[in-house]
N, C-alpha and C positions, 0 to 999 in steps of 0.2 A: 586217659591217652597219652603219649609217651612221646617225648622230646627229641629232637631229633641232634644226629651229629652234627658240631659245628663244620668238619671236615665235607660233609655230604653235599653237593653241586645242586640240587634241590630242597627250598625252604630250613634252607642250616638254619639250625638252632631253634624250630617253630616248634609248639604244642598242635600234634594233627593225631587223627585217628590211624592206630596199625592201620601196615596195607601196603601193597608190590604191586609188581610184572606177575604176568601170566608165565609159566614156563610152561616148556615144550613135556614136562614131565606135568605139568594138570592135567594134561589130557591121558597118561596113560588109562589104557583098556581097565586095568584091575581097579580102578578106584570108582570107578563109574560100577563096576560088580561091587563094592563096598558103601552103595552109600543107597540108601531109601528112596531119593528123588526117584518119581515117574517120570518119565518123556522127557522134554526138552532136547534142544540142540548141545553141539559137543564144546557150544562159545559157550553158553549158560553156567555148563556143567563145569569149564576149566575155572569160570570165574570166579564160582565159589571154593572151587578148590582152592585157588590162589587164594581167596580170603582167608578161610582155614589155616591155611598151611604159613599164609605171611605172617599172623595175627598171632601163631606158635611160634614164629623163629623173633618175631619182636617184643613179644607182651609174657609170652610164657603160655597165655590162656589154649586150651586146644578142646574144640567143638567134637567130639569123636562118641561116641557108645563102645560098649566090651559086652558084651553078650544081656543085650536089651538096653542096658545101664548107661547113663551119661558118666562119662570119667568122672570120677572125684577128686579130690581135694592133692592128697597120698599118695594114686596113681599116677597120674599129674605129674608133681614134684619125682615124684623115682624116675617116669620117661622124662623128663625136662633136665633131670639129673644127663640121662645116657645118652641121649642123643642129639641137645639142642647142638649142640658145634657140627658138630657132622652133616645137621639138617639147615645150617646157618651155611655152608659153605657149597650144598648142594641139591635143587631140588629132587633129585630124584634119591635123596634117600630117605625123601619124606612119606614117596612111593614103599619103597624098603622097610618103614618103620610102621605104617598103617600095616603088611603085610605079615611082616614077623610079629608084631606085637595082635591081630586077629584084630582089628578095628575095625569099625564100625563111622565114615565118616557122616558126621550127624547137617547134612547140608539141606535136610530140609526145616531145622530151624533158623537157618537164613532167612530174610523178610527183605525184597529192595527196598533201598530204600530213596536215591537221589542217583543219579544219569546227568554225569558233567564234565563238558568237552573244552577246552582252554581255547581263549579266543584265537580267529586265526593269526592275529597281528604276532602271538606269543612267540617271541624264540626258541621255547620248548613248548613242545606241544603234548598232551592227556588223554585219553580217553578213560572214565573213574567212574564204573561200577561200584557204590557204595550197598552197603547191607548193615543192617540190625538186626543181633542175636543178644539174649538173656546169656547174661552170665551165668556156665555151671557152678551150681553150688559149695562149695568148698573150696574150690581154686581161686589161689593165689596170682595173680598179676607180676610177670619179673621181664622185667628187659632186659634185652641183651647182650648191654653195653657197651655197643659200636654204633648201627644203623640207630637205634633209642639208645639214649644215656637216663634216660628219666624216664617214670610211670607214677600214675596217678589216677585217681577216681576225682573228680570234679562234677559237680549239678552244671546244667548247660549253663543257666546265667550265672553263678560263677568265674567258670571261663571265660565269659563275656568280659564280666565286669573287669579281670584280669588284663585283658588283653585292652579294654579301655585305659586302665590305671597304668599301663605298660610293664608290667610287671610277668609278662608270657607274650613272647610273638605267638598270630598264629594267622592262616593266611585265610585270604579272600572266602570259598569255597566253604574253609572248616567254618569259619564266622558262622557261615549264613546256614548251615545246617547244626549248629548249635543253637543257633535262634529258633530253626524249627523247633528243634528237641525239645529247647525251653517252654512250649505250648502246652508240651504233655508236661501231665502231675508227676508222674515216675516213669521208672522204665519197662512194665508191663503199658501203660496208659499209650509210650512209644510206637511200640510194635504192634498196639494195634490198630494206633494211627498210619501207620505204614502200611500195613494188611489193605488197607481202606483208601489207600491213596493210589492211585495211578500213576508207574513213574513216568516219565516224561525226558527226551534227551534235551540235556538244556546247557547253549552256549553263550555266555553273558559276550558283550559287545566292551570296548571300548567309549566312554561321552566323556564332552569339556564341561568341565564347572566353572562358574561365572569369575570365578579367580583362577580363570586358565588350567587349573589341574583336570588331569586325565580320571577319568573313576569308571571304573567296572559296572556297565548295567543292564543286570539281570529282562528276562524277556517278558510283558507286562504279562498278567493271569498266570505266573507261573506258579504261584501258591508257597512265595516265600515270602515271610513277614521282613519290614523294612528294618537295617541296621540303623545302630543311631549317629546321629549325629561325628559323636566323636572316633568312631569308630569308621567311618567313613576319610573322615581324616585322615587317618591311620593308613588307609590303602588307597589314598591318592596317592597321585606322581607328578 
C-alpha cells in the first residue's frame, strides 16, 4: 500500500493501493504489440496498461518481461532510477520506456479483482477497476515521494486493525477490499480466489443509521464481508 500526499485533493493522507487514471497513451498500439494478452477490447487493454504504469509511478514495482523473463530486482531498480521522473511527468514517456528497453507488459499476470463506482450523490465520481497480481520476485517497492509519501507491505487484517485503532486513514472501498483479501491465507490464495470469482460492477448507496448518521451500503449478495462496527463508525458521516 502507499500513503497519499496530504495536499492531493482526493483521499489525502490515506493508505491506498497504487493506482490512477487511464491516460490517452495507455491506448498506444505499440503497447498492444508488446503484450501477451490475446483478445480483449481497447478499454480492457488500457485499464491493464494504466494499472502497470501507475504502479510503477507510485511504488516502483514494474510488471514486465524482458526476454521471456519477469524483470528482476536489480534491473528494475536501474530502470526506475533512469526513467521514474520522466514517466511520472508524462504517460507518453512510459510508452517510450517500454519500446526503448525492449520490454513486454506482463498484462496476463493481472487478474480482475473488483469494479467499484462511487455513489451518484458523491461530489467527485470514480469508475475504478481493481486488479491483483503477485509482485515480481526481487523487486523492492519505492514510493515516488510526491503523490505517494510512504509505502509499506502489510497483512490485510493488520491494515484493518491499523485503521480501527486510528493509526492509519483508509477509505471505505479500500477497507472493503482489504476485508475481502483477508479471507485468503496468502497472496497465492488471494489470486486464485480472484480468478474463480466473477467481477460485478458495484455501486454503493448511502443509508441512514439509527443515530442519524449516513453510511455507505453495499448491494445485497455482493460477496463482501461486513466491516466491524468500529470501522463503520469511522466511515459514518
